[in-house]
C-alpha positions as CSV (number, residue, x, y, z in Angstrom):
1,X,-0.1,0.1,-0.3
2,X,2.9,2.5,1.2
3,X,4.4,1.6,-2.7
4,X,1.3,3.0,-3.7
5,X,1.2,5.9,-1.9
6,X,4.3,6.9,-3.5
7,X,3.9,6.1,-6.6
8,X,0.4,8.3,-6.8
9,X,2.3,10.8,-5.4
10,X,4.7,11.2,-7.7
11,X,2.5,10.5,-10.7
12,X,0.5,13.8,-9.5
13,X,4.0,15.8,-9.4
14,X,4.4,14.9,-12.9
15,X,0.8,15.4,-14.5
16,X,0.6,18.9,-12.6
17,X,3.9,20.4,-14.3
18,X,5.3,21.2,-10.9
19,X,8.7,22.1,-12.1
20,X,11.8,23.2,-10.1
21,X,11.8,26.6,-11.8
22,X,8.1,27.1,-11.2
23,X,8.7,26.0,-7.6
24,X,12.2,29.0,-7.2
25,X,10.0,31.6,-9.2
26,X,7.2,31.3,-6.5
27,X,9.9,31.3,-3.8
28,X,11.7,33.8,-5.2
29,X,7.9,36.1,-5.7
30,X,8.4,36.2,-1.5
31,X,11.7,38.6,-2.0
32,X,11.8,42.3,-1.2
33,X,15.3,42.5,-1.4
34,X,18.3,41.0,-3.3
35,X,22.1,41.2,-1.9
36,X,24.2,41.5,-5.5
37,X,27.7,40.6,-4.4
38,X,30.9,39.7,-7.3
39,X,33.6,37.7,-5.1
40,X,36.1,38.7,-7.4
41,X,36.0,42.5,-7.4
42,X,35.1,42.7,-4.0
43,X,31.9,44.5,-4.8
44,X,28.2,44.0,-3.2
45,X,25.4,46.5,-3.2
46,X,21.0,45.6,-2.0
47,X,18.7,46.5,-4.1
48,X,14.9,46.3,-3.5
49,X,11.9,47.1,-4.9
50,X,11.0,47.2,-8.4
51,X,14.1,45.5,-10.0
52,X,13.5,42.7,-7.2
53,X,10.0,42.1,-8.8
54,X,11.5,42.5,-12.2
55,X,13.5,39.5,-11.7
56,X,11.5,37.4,-10.3
57,X,9.4,37.8,-12.8
58,X,12.6,37.3,-15.6
59,X,13.0,34.2,-13.7
60,X,10.0,33.0,-14.3
61,X,9.3,33.3,-17.4
62,X,13.2,31.7,-18.4
63,X,14.2,29.4,-20.3
64,X,17.1,26.4,-20.5
65,X,19.4,27.4,-22.8
66,X,20.0,24.8,-26.1
67,X,22.9,23.8,-25.6
68,X,24.8,23.3,-21.8
69,X,26.8,25.6,-20.1
70,X,29.6,24.9,-18.6
71,X,30.0,25.2,-14.8
72,X,32.9,26.7,-15.8
73,X,30.7,29.4,-17.4
74,X,29.5,30.8,-13.6
75,X,33.2,31.0,-12.3
76,X,34.8,33.7,-14.3
77,X,34.9,36.4,-12.5
78,X,31.6,38.1,-14.4
79,X,29.1,36.6,-12.5
80,X,27.2,38.2,-9.9
81,X,26.1,36.5,-7.1
82,X,22.3,37.2,-6.0
83,X,20.9,36.3,-2.9
84,X,16.8,36.8,-2.8
85,X,15.3,37.7,0.9
86,X,12.6,37.8,2.9
87,X,12.9,39.9,5.6
88,X,16.3,38.3,7.0
89,X,15.2,35.1,5.7
90,X,17.7,33.7,2.9
91,X,15.3,32.5,-0.2
92,X,17.9,31.2,-2.6
93,X,20.7,32.4,-4.5
94,X,21.3,32.9,-8.2
95,X,24.5,33.2,-10.6
96,X,23.9,36.0,-13.2
97,X,26.4,35.9,-15.9
98,X,26.3,38.2,-18.6
99,X,23.7,37.9,-21.8
100,X,21.4,36.9,-19.4
101,X,22.4,33.9,-18.2
102,X,21.8,32.6,-15.2
103,X,22.2,29.2,-12.8
104,X,19.2,28.7,-10.3
105,X,19.2,26.1,-8.2
106,X,22.2,24.4,-9.8
107,X,19.9,24.7,-13.4
108,X,20.9,26.9,-16.3
109,X,18.3,28.9,-17.7
110,X,18.5,32.0,-19.9
111,X,16.4,35.3,-19.3
112,X,14.6,36.1,-22.9
113,X,13.3,39.3,-21.5
114,X,16.7,41.1,-21.0
115,X,15.6,42.0,-17.6
116,X,18.9,40.1,-16.5
117,X,21.1,41.1,-19.3
118,X,20.4,45.0,-18.0
119,X,20.7,44.2,-14.6
120,X,23.9,43.0,-14.9
121,X,25.1,45.5,-17.2
122,X,23.6,48.1,-14.4
123,X,25.7,46.2,-11.4
124,X,28.7,45.8,-13.5
125,X,28.4,50.0,-14.0
126,X,27.7,50.5,-10.2
127,X,31.0,48.5,-9.8
128,X,33.0,50.4,-11.9
129,X,32.5,53.8,-10.8
């Protein structure tokens, strides 16, 4: 009986279309601020307001890239670590690279809205001032 219940639970998960991305985007929708850090440039800043909302919407609509990214793509000096918070609770960390590529929950995505790339450019510009 226990095996049957487990099977039904897994079947429901598959049939309802629940995905890791959907779960993470729902989790991130509770975020009220993001701490952005560049580990190679020793720079960080906090972002709140509409920019956080725009980022969470971009995550929700992002797609898997048609080609695989290498883990090393997210270790170069141009990657930003974005930690999403709801109050003092850390929700998730997203690694944002140039061109709207990002890694969240160990999975690579590309943002087709342009929000991720614009956000990366703004962070880079702010860091260089």
